C-alpha positions as CSV (number, residue, x, y, z in Angstrom):
1,M,0.0,0.0,0.0
2,L,1.4,3.4,-0.9
3,T,1.8,5.8,2.0
4,S,1.9,9.6,2.5
5,P,5.2,11.4,2.7
6,A,4.9,11.9,6.4
7,M,4.8,8.1,6.9
8,Q,7.5,7.2,4.4
9,S,10.8,5.9,5.7
10,P,14.1,7.5,4.4
11,L,14.6,4.4,2.2
12,T,11.1,4.7,0.7
13,A,11.7,8.3,0.0
14,L,15.0,7.5,-1.7
15,K,13.4,4.9,-3.9
16,K,10.9,7.5,-5.0
17,L,13.5,10.2,-5.7
18,L,16.2,8.0,-7.3
19,P,14.4,7.4,-10.6
20,L,13.9,11.2,-10.9
21,L,17.6,11.9,-10.3
22,L,18.5,9.4,-12.9
23,A,16.1,11.0,-15.4
24,A,17.7,14.4,-14.8
25,L,21.2,13.0,-15.3
26,C,20.1,11.4,-18.6
27,V,18.9,14.7,-19.8
28,L,22.2,16.3,-19.0
29,A,24.3,13.5,-20.4
30,P,25.6,13.4,-24.0
31,V,23.2,12.0,-26.5
32,R,23.6,8.3,-27.1
33,A,21.6,5.2,-27.8
34,V,19.1,4.7,-24.9
35,A,17.8,1.2,-24.1
36,K,14.1,0.7,-23.9
37,T,12.7,1.3,-20.4
38,P,11.8,-2.1,-18.7
39,R,8.1,-2.6,-18.3
40,A,8.6,-3.0,-14.5
41,D,9.9,0.5,-14.3
42,L,6.9,1.8,-16.3
43,V,4.6,0.1,-13.8
44,T,6.5,1.8,-11.0
45,N,5.9,5.1,-12.7
46,I,2.2,4.5,-12.9
47,E,2.1,3.5,-9.2
48,S,4.0,6.6,-8.3
49,C,1.5,8.8,-10.1
50,E,-1.3,7.0,-8.2
51,A,0.6,7.8,-4.9
52,V,0.9,11.5,-5.9
53,L,-2.8,11.8,-6.4
54,Q,-3.5,9.9,-3.1
55,E,-1.1,12.2,-1.2
56,F,-2.6,15.4,-2.6
57,Q,-6.2,14.4,-1.7
58,R,-5.2,13.4,1.9
59,D,-3.9,16.9,2.7
60,P,-6.2,19.9,2.6
61,R,-3.3,22.2,1.9
62,Y,-3.0,20.5,-1.6
63,A,-6.2,18.6,-2.1
64,I,-8.3,19.4,-5.2
65,P,-11.9,20.4,-4.3
66,A,-14.7,18.1,-5.4
67,G,-16.2,21.0,-7.4
68,V,-13.1,21.2,-9.5
69,L,-12.9,17.5,-10.0
70,A,-16.5,17.5,-11.1
71,R,-15.6,19.7,-14.0
72,A,-12.5,17.7,-15.0
73,K,-12.3,16.5,-18.6
74,G,-8.8,15.3,-18.1
75,L,-5.9,14.9,-15.6
76,I,-2.1,15.2,-16.0
77,I,-0.1,13.9,-13.1
78,T,3.7,14.6,-13.2
79,N,6.6,13.6,-10.9
80,Q,9.8,15.6,-11.7
81,F,13.3,16.2,-10.4
82,K,15.0,19.6,-10.7
83,A,18.7,20.3,-10.3
84,G,21.3,22.5,-11.8
85,L,23.9,25.3,-11.6
86,I,23.5,28.1,-14.1
87,F,21.4,25.9,-16.4
88,G,18.8,23.8,-14.7
89,V,17.0,20.9,-16.2
90,K,13.8,19.5,-14.8
91,A,13.1,15.9,-16.0
92,G,10.5,13.4,-15.1
93,Y,7.5,11.4,-16.1
94,G,3.8,11.4,-15.7
95,V,0.5,10.3,-17.0
96,I,-2.5,11.8,-18.8
97,M,-6.0,10.6,-18.6
98,V,-9.3,11.9,-20.1
99,K,-12.9,11.4,-19.4
100,Q,-14.4,9.7,-22.4
101,A,-17.9,10.4,-23.8
102,S,-19.3,7.5,-21.8
103,G,-18.3,9.1,-18.6
104,R,-15.6,6.5,-17.9
105,W,-12.0,7.5,-17.5
106,S,-9.4,6.4,-20.0
107,L,-6.3,4.4,-19.6
108,P,-3.4,6.3,-18.0
109,V,-1.1,7.2,-20.8
110,L,2.5,7.7,-20.1
111,I,4.2,11.0,-20.9
112,N,7.5,12.7,-20.4
113,A,7.6,15.9,-18.3
114,G,10.4,18.4,-18.7
115,E,11.3,22.0,-18.1
116,T,14.4,24.0,-19.1
117,S,15.3,27.1,-17.0
118,I,18.0,29.7,-17.3
119,G,19.4,31.5,-14.3
120,F,21.7,31.0,-11.3
121,Q,20.3,28.0,-9.4
122,I,21.3,26.2,-6.3
123,G,20.0,23.0,-4.9
124,A,17.5,20.4,-6.1
125,N,13.9,19.5,-5.4
126,A,11.3,17.0,-6.2
127,L,8.2,18.5,-7.8
128,E,4.8,16.8,-8.0
129,T,2.1,18.5,-10.0
130,I,-1.5,17.7,-10.9
131,Y,-3.2,19.6,-13.8
132,V,-6.9,19.4,-13.9
133,I,-8.0,19.9,-17.6
134,T,-11.4,21.5,-17.9
135,D,-12.1,21.4,-21.6
136,D,-12.1,18.8,-24.3
137,Q,-9.6,20.4,-26.7
138,T,-6.6,20.8,-24.4
139,P,-5.7,17.0,-24.1
140,R,-5.6,16.8,-27.9
141,L,-2.7,19.3,-28.0
142,L,-0.5,16.5,-26.9
143,F,-1.1,14.7,-30.2
144,K,1.3,17.1,-32.0
145,G,4.1,15.6,-29.8
146,R,4.9,18.4,-27.3
147,F,2.4,20.3,-25.2
148,R,3.7,23.5,-23.5
149,L,1.9,23.9,-20.2
150,G,0.7,27.5,-19.7
151,V,1.6,28.4,-23.3
152,D,-0.5,26.2,-25.5
153,A,-3.3,26.5,-22.9
154,K,-3.6,29.0,-20.1
155,A,-2.7,27.5,-16.7
156,V,-3.4,29.0,-13.3
157,I,-3.0,27.8,-9.7
158,G,-6.2,26.0,-8.8
159,P,-8.2,26.6,-5.5
160,K,-7.4,24.1,-2.7
161,A,-10.0,22.0,-0.9
162,A,-9.4,24.1,2.3
163,E,-10.6,27.2,0.4
164,A,-13.9,25.6,-0.6
165,H,-15.4,26.6,2.8
166,N,-14.7,30.3,2.1
167,P,-17.9,32.2,1.3
168,D,-16.0,33.9,-1.6
169,Y,-14.9,30.6,-3.0
170,K,-15.5,30.0,-6.7
171,V,-14.1,27.6,-9.3
172,I,-11.7,29.4,-11.6
173,D,-12.4,29.4,-15.3
174,A,-9.2,28.2,-17.0
175,P,-8.3,25.2,-19.3
176,L,-5.6,24.0,-16.8
177,L,-5.8,24.3,-13.0
178,A,-2.4,23.5,-11.5
179,Y,-1.8,21.9,-8.1
180,T,1.9,21.7,-7.1
181,K,3.8,20.3,-4.2
182,S,7.6,20.5,-4.0
183,T,10.2,19.3,-1.5
184,G,13.9,20.1,-1.1
185,V,15.7,23.4,-1.6
186,F,15.9,25.4,-4.7
187,A,16.9,29.1,-5.2
188,G,17.5,31.4,-8.1
189,A,15.8,33.5,-10.7
190,T,14.8,31.5,-13.7
191,I,13.2,31.8,-17.1
192,K,11.3,28.6,-17.7
193,A,8.8,26.9,-20.0
194,G,7.3,23.6,-18.8
195,F,6.1,20.9,-21.3
196,V,5.0,17.4,-21.6
197,T,5.6,15.1,-24.5
198,R,4.2,11.8,-25.8
199,D,6.0,8.7,-24.8
200,D,4.6,6.3,-27.4
201,E,7.4,3.8,-27.0
202,S,6.8,3.3,-23.3
203,N,3.0,3.0,-23.8
204,H,3.7,0.3,-26.5
205,T,5.7,-1.6,-23.9
206,L,3.3,-1.1,-21.0
207,Y,0.2,-2.1,-22.9
208,N,1.8,-4.5,-25.4
209,T,0.2,-2.7,-28.3
210,N,1.1,-0.6,-31.3
211,Y,-1.6,1.9,-30.5
212,S,-0.5,5.4,-29.5
213,A,-1.8,8.2,-27.3
214,P,-4.9,9.1,-29.3
215,E,-6.2,5.5,-29.5
216,L,-5.3,4.8,-25.9
217,L,-7.1,7.9,-24.6
218,Y,-10.2,8.0,-26.7
219,S,-11.0,4.4,-27.6
220,D,-11.6,1.2,-25.7
221,W,-9.5,-0.9,-28.1
222,V,-6.9,-1.7,-25.4
223,K,-8.1,-3.2,-22.1
224,P,-6.6,-2.0,-18.8
225,T,-3.9,-4.1,-17.3
226,A,-4.0,-5.1,-13.7
227,E,-1.3,-2.7,-12.8
228,V,-3.1,0.4,-14.1
229,Q,-6.6,-0.5,-12.7
230,P,-6.0,1.0,-9.2
231,L,-5.2,4.4,-10.7
232,M,-8.2,4.3,-13.0
233,N,-10.5,3.3,-10.0
234,L,-9.1,6.1,-7.9
235,V,-9.7,8.7,-10.6
236,Q,-13.2,7.3,-11.3
237,K,-14.0,7.6,-7.6
238,L,-12.7,11.1,-7.2
239,A,-14.2,12.5,-10.5
240,P,-17.2,10.3,-11.5
């Protein structure tokens, strides 16, 4: 069973952070042939995204209000690691899911999450983000390969569950509502542009199919594997 950060042992936290550090080092390393990611690692990434969503919803400081989830047409969950001096690179992975016309949520489709920043930077941090997509057009921007968050579609910080009790509370009207939680230390002025990209190769491996993001998100041609069903059940419960 996945646990919240407060309950995690140092070893568990290290296991969660190590794949992100390796991803960042791969981005900084010289370009060379990269072996296909083992399926077991892709399953771990899916489970990590499930843990991120669970942890957000357990904590009112980060939890997404029910009113926001009721409007969700899609979700992007990312887990990233950021490090650098002078030039910082944020690398990581994530999933995107959409609510289909039937009202059921799609398979979780693996994506790459990255960000390049310029400026003097010290330290490193882990960054977990959930984007609630409130329209039908925004998820399809990923089909072109790279989707620039906040550029291709306006993104704003979403209201937290704790704010839902405020008499002045209202759901913000924007295509992307962002919920972010970071750990570690990071300092420095930066110029940055976040993005997510399709990871068709990983999805082919995870689902043992030649179908890519559009078919996986908007059709029922590929059946869920046992490993992705818990995340699908969680999202269906939170945003029916």
